[in-house]
C-alpha positions, -999 to 999 in steps of 0.1 A, spaced: 9 552 160 11 521 137 -21 505 134 -55 518 134 -82 492 141 -120 491 146 -131 460 163 -165 442 172 -187 474 179 -201 498 162 -191 532 150 -220 557 142 -217 592 127 -245 620 120 -223 634 92 -194 616 74 -180 586 91 -139 585 84 -114 561 94 -82 576 81 -43 562 84 -18 584 65 16 603 67 8 635 85 -11 651 64 -47 669 64 -75 665 39 -111 670 31 -135 639 23 -150 657 -4 -184 641 2 -204 669 14 -193 674 48 -159 677 68 -146 647 83 -157 640 119 -133 621 129 -95 625 117 -66 600 124 -27 609 113 -4 582 114 29 596 133 53 566 125 61 545 98 38 512 93 55 481 95 59 459 64 29 438 55 9 455 83 -28 467 78 -32 503 74 -69 500 81 -82 470 96 -119 466 101 -128 433 116 -150 415 140 -122 398 166 -147 392 194 -169 368 179 -201 383 197 -211 409 169 -198 423 134 -178 454 134 -203 481 120 -200 519 105 -226 539 95 -230 575 85 -245 598 57 -212 586 39 -182 563 52 -150 565 41 -119 546 45 -88 558 34 -56 540 37 -23 557 27 14 551 33 47 571 27 71 554 -1 88 534 24 60 511 32 53 483 9 23 463 8 3 480 32 -33 470 33 -71 485 39 -89 455 51 -125 451 60 -134 417 76 -161 392 65 -179 401 96 -175 439 92 -203 462 77 -200 498 60 -236 514 56 -239 551 39 -276 563 45 -276 598 33 -285 613 -2 -258 610 -24 -237 594 3 -209 572 -5 -193 541 9 -155 549 -1 -126 522 5 -93 541 -13 -57 537 -11 -58 560 -40 -69 594 -53 -109 589 -56 -138 613 -53 -116 646 -48 -95 628 -22 -57 633 -26 -40 601 -13 -4 593 -16 -3 563 -35 22 534 -30 6 501 -42 -13 496 -14 -42 469 -16 -76 466 -4 -95 437 9 -129 437 20 -151 405 28 -175 424 47 -207 441 30 -206 474 16 -240 495 12 -248 529 3 -288 528 3 -297 566 1 -308 582 -30 -280 584 -54 -256 563 -30 -224 554 -49 -201 526 -36 -165 537 -48 -135 515 -43 -101 527 -54 -69 509 -49 -32 517 -58 -29 479 -57 -48 450 -62 -83 450 -49 -102 420 -34 -143 426 -30 -154 394 -18 -184 404 3 -219 417 -9 -222 453 -24 -251 471 -25 -252 504 -43 -286 526 -49 -271 544 -78 -234 534 -93 -209 509 -81 -173 516 -91 -139 497 -85 -106 501 -98 -72 487 -86 -41 470 -101 -63 439 -105 -95 433 -93 -112 401 -76 -150 398 -71 -165 376 -47 -156 347 -29 -159 358 4 -193 331 6 -207 305 -15 -235 330 -29 -225 370 -29 -243 397 -49 -228 429 -58 -253 454 -71 -260 489 -83 -288 506 -90 -275 520 -121 -242 515 -135 -211 495 -125 -176 501 -138 -147 479 -128 -112 488 -140 -82 467 -138 -49 489 -145 -24 463 -154 -37 429 -140 -68 408 -146 -104 410 -136 -116 381 -122 -151 367 -106 -155 339 -79 -176 309 -80 -211 320 -68 -209 359 -76 -237 377 -91 -224 411 -106 -258 430 -114 -270 465 -123 -299 488 -129 -313 468 -100 -342 499 -97 -352 490 -130 -347 526 -145 -322 519 -171 -285 531 -178 -273 501 -159 -246 491 -183 -216 468 -169 -181 477 -181 -149 454 -172 -121 470 -184 -90 449 -180 -71 466 -208 -37 448 -205 -50 417 -184 -76 393 -187 -111 386 -180 -117 352 -158 -150 348 -143 -161 313 -128 -183 293 -149 -209 295 -121 -208 333 -113 -233 359 -130 -235 391 -149 -267 405 -150 -269 439 -170 -307 452 -161 -330 434 -139 -344 418 -173 -314 418 -193 -321 454 -208 -286 469 -208 -255 459 -222 -221 442 -204 -187 458 -224 -158 443 -220 -118 454 -223 -93 430 -219 -60 415 -234 -74 399 -267 -41 375 -269 -55 359 -233 -82 333 -229 -118 349 -222 -139 334 -196 -173 342 -187 -200 326 -164 -239 331 -173 -245 366 -187 -282 380 -192 -278 417 -212 -289 433 -247 -259 429 -257 -223 411 -246 -193 429 -270 -164 447 -267 -165 482 -250 -149 511 -269 -127 530 -252 -126 559 -273 -160 564 -284 -179 548 -251 -201 526 -272 -204 487 -267 -204 469 -298 -214 432 -307 -176 418 -310 -155 394 -287 -123 382 -296 -96 363 -285 -65 344 -298 -69 318 -270 -101 298 -257 -135 316 -250 -153 297 -222 -189 310 -208 -216 293 -193 -254 306 -202 -255 337 -225 -286 353 -229 -287 383 -249 -311 402 -275 -288 418 -298 -262 407 -321 -232 384 -313 -201 385 -332 -174 363 -309 -142 349 -324 -117 324 -308 -86 312 -323 -88 283 -296 -118 264 -284 -150 282 -274 -168 262 -248 -205 275 -241 -232 266 -217 -257 278 -241 -262 311 -261 -292 332 -270 -289 364 -290 -311 381 -319 -283 371 -341 -255 346 -336 -221 348 -358 -190 324 -343 -158 318 -357 -138 292 -340 -102 278 -348 -107 248 -327 -137 233 -311 -171 247 -305 -186 225 -280 -204 225 -243 -190 226 -212 -170 201 -191 -190 183 -165 -221 188 -185 -240 160 -203 -214 146 -224 -216 147 -263 -213 120 -289 -178 129 -308 -160 141 -279 -172 125 -244 -153 153 -223 -176 182 -232 -210 186 -236 -232 201 -260 -239 238 -264 -272 253 -272 -275 281 -296 -307 302 -302 -310 332 -327 -345 348 -318 -347 377 -345 -325 363 -372 -297 335 -380 -273 311 -364 -240 311 -383 -207 291 -371 -175 286 -389 -153 260 -370 -121 246 -372 -128 212 -355 -158 202 -339 -192 216 -334 -209 196 -308 -240 214 -300 -275 206 -285 -305 226 -296 -295 249 -327 -327 275 -335 -328 300 -358 -352 322 -371 -341 329 -409 -310 304 -411 -288 282 -394 -252 279 -415 -223 257 -398 -195 249 -413 -167 226 -395 -132 223 -404 -126 248 -429 -139 284 -422 -107 293 -400 -80 266 -400 -74 237 -421 -77 209 -393 -103 182 -395 -142 191 -389 -172 174 -378 -206 184 -368 -226 167 -341 -261 184 -331 -289 170 -311 -316 191 -329 -319 222 -356 -349 243 -362 -355 272 -383 -391 290 -379 -395 316 -405 -414 309 -436 -397 297 -465 -398 326 -487 -377 344 -461 -348 317 -458 -355 292 -434 -327 272 -443 -305 247 -423 -270 243 -440 -243 216 -423 -210 212 -441 -182 192 -426 -146 192 -443 -117 178 -434 -85 171 -454 -67 136 -459 -51 123 -441 -72 123 -412 -53 132 -382 -81 128 -352 -104 101 -357 -130 124 -337 -128 153 -357 -128 134 -391 -157 155 -411 -188 137 -398 -222 152 -394 -243 136 -370 -278 152 -361 -306 143 -341 -333 161 -359 -338 188 -383 -372 209 -390 -366 242 -417 -388 267 -428 -366 263 -460 -342 238 -471 -320 213 -453 -288 207 -466 -261 182 -450 -228 180 -468 -194 170 -464 -162 163 -483 -137 148 -462 -110 136 -486 -113 100 -474 -138 104 -447 -168 114 -436 -202 102 -431 -237 116 -424 -264 104 -402 -297 116 -388 -310 95 -362 -345 115 -357 -372 132 -378 -360 158 -407 -381 180 -424 -382 210 -447 -403 235 -461 -386 226 -496 -360 205 -499 -340 178 -482 -303 174 -496 -276 147 -479 -245 141 -496 -220 119 -475 -186 115 -484 -187 80 -470 -221 65 -459 -255 85 -448 -276 69 -425 -316 85 -424 -330 68 -392 -365 87 -389 -391 103 -406 -382 125 -437 -403 155 -455 -394 177 -480 -425 193 -482 -420 216 -513 -390 203 -531 -373 172 -537 -355 148 -513 -319 135 -524 -292 115 -508 -258 106 -520 -228 85 -502 -209 54 -506 -233 35 -487 -271 47 -477 -290 31 -447 -326 42 -441 -349 36 -412 -346 23 -377 -353 -14 -360 -381 3 -336 -408 23 -359 -418 24 -395 -406 54 -410 -419 75 -442 -395 94 -460 -413 118 -484 -413 147 -508 -436 168 -532 -407 164 -557 -384 137 -568 -371 110 -543 -335 99 -554 -310 78 -534 -275 73 -550 -251 50 -533 -220 51 -551 -208 16 -536 -225 -1 -506 -257 -2 -520 -292 8 -498 -297 -11 -464 -332 -11 -447 -326 -8 -411 -365 -10 -405 -397 -7 -424 -395 20 -451 -420 38 -468 -406 63 -498 -432 85 -514 -434 117 -537 -468 132 -530 -464 154 -561 -459 125 -585 -422 130 -585 -396 102 -598 -385 78 -569 -350 67 -578 -332 42 -559 -299 40 -579 -283 8 -566 -288 -23 -548 -314 -27 -517 -309 -50 -490 -324 -58 -455 -350 -80 -442 -376 -52 -440 -406 -40 -453 -401 -15 -482 -431 3 -499 -428 33 -525 -456 54 -533 -461 79 -562 -480 84 -596 -448 92 -610 -417 68 -619 -403 42 -597 -365 32 -605 -345 3 -590 -314 6 -605 -297 -26 -589 -307 -56 -575 -334 -59 -547 -328 -84 -519 -304 -100 -535 -278 -97 -506 -304 -98 -478 -341 -101 -487 -367 -74 -484 -397 -88 -459 -419 -73 -485 -420 -48 -515 -450 -28 -524 -455 -3 -548 -491 19 -551 -515 25 -581 -505 48 -608 -473 55 -622 -446 33 -636 -421 11 -617 -386 -3 -635 -366 -29 -626 -330 -26 -638 -312 -45 -612 -318 -82 -625 -337 -95 -595 -361 -87 -569 -363 -110 -535 -384 -109 -505 -393 -131 -477 -427 -121 -484 -454 -108 -507 -445 -85 -537 -474 -65 -545 -468 -37 -575 -499 -15 -578 -485 2 -610 -471 -10 -640 -438 -26 -642 -410 -27 -667 -376 -48 -668 -341 -31 -673 -325 -65 -680 -332 -104 -676 -350 -105 -639 -361 -130 -617 -387 -123 -587 -388 -145 -557 -408 -145 -525 -440 -154 -514 -464 -142 -538 -461 -117 -565 -493 -92 -575 -486 -73 -607 -518 -51 -612 -509 -29 -638 -488 -56 -658 -456 -61 -666 -437 -51 -700 -406 -71 -705 -388 -49 -730 -377 -81 -751 -358 -94 -715 -364 -127 -697 -389 -129 -669 -387 -158 -640 -409 -157 -610 -402 -178 -581 -430 -175 -559 -439 -199 -530 -472 -187 -530 -497 -176 -561 -483 -160 -588 -508 -141 -613 -502 -135 -648 -527 -120 -673 -524 -103 -709 -508 -71 -693 -476 -91 -693 -460 -79 -727 -430 -79 -747 -414 -109 -724 -384 -129 -737 -386 -162 -721 -411 -166 -694 -402 -191 -665 -422 -196 -634 -412 -219 -601 -406 -215 -562 -430 -243 -556 -462 -221 -557 -488 -219 -578 -488 -197 -616 -523 -181 -619 -531 -175 -656 -556 -155 -676 -557 -136 -712 -533 -136 -737 -495 -139 -731 -470 -139 -752 -434 -142 -754 -408 -140 -778 -390 -167 -764 -400 -199 -745 -425 -204 -717 -419 -230 -689 -442 -234 -658 -422 -252 -634 -449 -251 -606 -485 -258 -606 -509 -237 -628 -542 -227 -625 -567 -209 -651 -585 -178 -635 -596 -173 -671 -594 -182 -705 -563 -181 -713 -540 -180 -748 -502 -185 -745 -481 -176 -774 -447 -186 -776 -428 -170 -805 -397 -182 -828 -408 -218 -825 -398 -219 -789 -409 -244 -761 -443 -243 -740 -436 -267 -711 -459 -275 -681 -439 -293 -652 -467 -296 -629 -506 -298 -632 -527 -276 -647 -563 -269 -633 -589 -245 -642 -624 -245 -655 -614 -223 -684 -600 -228 -716 -563 -228 -720 -550 -226 -759 -513 -230 -761 -499 -215 -795 -463 -223 -806 -447 -239 -839 -421 -255 -815 -427 -282 -787 -458 -282 -762 -451 -306 -733 -475 -311 -701 -455 -330 -676 -484 -336 -652 -522 -340 -651 -542 -316 -671 -574 -312 -653 -570 -337 -630 -583 -319 -604 -604 -292 -617 -613 -301 -656 -602 -275 -682 -633 -261 -700 -610 -269 -731 -577 -274 -741 -564 -265 -779 -531 -265 -793 -521 -251 -831 -509 -262 -861 -470 -270 -862 -450 -279 -838 -458 -310 -814 -475 -317 -780 -461 -341 -753 -489 -354 -731 -469 -369 -703 -492 -366 -674 -513 -396 -683 -543 -373 -679 -563 -347 -697 -598 -338 -686 -619 -311 -700 -658 -303 -693 -664 -289 -729 -660 -294 -766 -621 -290 -772 -613 -281 -810 -593 -308 -826 -553 -313 -815 -538 -295 -847 -505 -310 -842 -487 -343 -839 -495 -353 -803 -475 -377 -783 -494 -391 -750 -485 -414 -723 -510 -445 -714 -540 -436 -693 -542 -443 -659 -580 -451 -663 -593 -488 -666 -604 -502 -703 -640 -494 -712 -658 -521 -724 -663 -524 -763 -686 -542 -792 -652 -551 -811 -635 -577 -788 -603 -580 -810 -596 -542 -797 -583 -538 -765 -585 -503 -765 -601 -472 -786 -581 -454 -805 -582 -414 -796 -597 -399 -828 -585 -363 -837 -621 -356 -853 -642 -368 -823 -655 -347 -792 -638 -350 -763 -662 -334 -738 -664 -347 -705 -640 -375 -715 -605 -383 -708 -580 -390 -735 -559 -425 -733 -532 -431 -756 -536 -465 -783 -512 -492 -783 -501 -506 -815 -526 -536 -823 -557 -541 -851 -577 -506 -856 -608 -501 -875 -609 -493 -912 -631 -465 -904 -636 -443 -872 -663 -447 -847 -687 -422 -841 -681 -405 -809 -703 -415 -779 -703 -416 -743 -682 -434 -724 -689 -468 -719 
């Protein structure tokens, strides 16, 4: 006969059911009983026709064959090319006996000798061995396609020149109670979309899965699944041609690695010269995966993760796209028992990365000399700092930059480390670092950018320093105020572009460490610096773009070395301020709660509101105020040079102004306040507006030497003033002349020996004078 066919209907055997087509021969099934049905072929089968074809042709019911064991054995003589054993999608083969089997074979298997002439097997029906110890055995001399469901109570074993699993339906389950072994002798092993290949379905253990494509590739669809053990308690071992791409779908196992054909063990290594693509890999053991090309992963969870990638390490195409490469998404990496280590030649575009002990990612230098960049959504380590818990990201790219997307940048959303956080790039002529979210470390935080560094969120270095370098540094965001703090020192060092505030920022050292801003600070935002140590501004503050406000807390010191501090709002210095150069302050108000040491430099205060100066302002060269506000004075204020008060002055307390070197003390505006004012200089003293005109002074005193110019027309005090001990020049008073007993004298002269309590001094025009001074008396 030239064809054997079992169509719609049912074949049932109490023993072994077998359909056999072969060259004339007699054989035994070897399954525990002799064949109940033997069919021999007496003629040559035409090219391309099915050797055995079990199909549903009627459309009424599926073809079914059941027995303690079911064997379909297809064989041909040497003149037949491409003979086929076919089980259609509507067919069902079921072996129910203990230790029974479903066998599809076109070559020797289970003790059955079959002439081998490259005959293929295609089964899209269901294969079930439900008895205790029941196996499904498929052995093809040619290509094997198993597209339908498979259920083996014990083992599921497949071999063929090449093996294709799944594809008969959108969702196909092929499972074994124990182990699964798939072997392609000369070609590839592939898994179709929707396939689930699962071992150890009985949960008894020993359910390893081995895919052996010694000279071929392993190519599973991304939405396929390999599950070694019902809860991932067994291992998956792969044997494949490492010169080809490696493609897997989702995998759940203790270990996914290379199968050792000699020793039989499964190790933790996967290697390919091409690309490695996989879906979600959920493992509990160690991974050591290497791809000279690109590595694309949905996610990888393992006890320990070690990745070496010559190209890019990213998520999958079609997933939520990343920032640096919008064609691919982000891969999540989780090391549950140890660390995450990745050396990437190109771009590392990752999602959530978590390691118990450490995270170390290097891009651009570990494998190939290509450009590299790191783009990560979040990083987390959870072990105590004493056991590590460090996060270290390093991006390296060599100039000239070839690919703008892979140029040595580091971009992270957030980082939380039990140990230290280190973000470093050295990129020749490129390489920026940005963190859009919070960064926290159990020890220190270090950010070293080749170009710009941006820290937009909160930063916490609980047990160390917080250090940032770059050509320019940007802090904060425009949405919420942020606090960036350390227990140790805080150091911001821009090499060229200065420090820019993108939002309200507080810099703090909880342990009293130094806070150093070693460059210009700009941005229309509020800046607060809190430390009991030293705060140092190395450059101008607000010179390019005035800050909204500047505040330092009590305790410690603030050193201003940039020459200017400009704000649109208040400046409040709770600690002692020292100048490193001539310095101008501009804003609404200036409060110096702990005083100011000028270090022999000039001090200029240009506030539109109140400026408070007292005796804690020391060692100033020239002192100048202005800005249209009010200068509030108290205590003794001594300068090496001149003092020029170009705005309104009020006395908050008894005040002594001492100008050294014969330098002038000048008041351009009014002077008021019920306090004593003393001006000491051997140079010129000049009052350009009324003194005590609104609120009379308690007294006014100038020392000997120099001169005093009263140019405001009015000087009013409520108490006795000591004599003016220098030559005084006064403008005519605006007060009316008083009656006097000497008609010839239109105005009385102002006597330096007379008390001036409650009086206004008026200038005396030329005219007759009395030969002797009059005793002082009340105004008349």
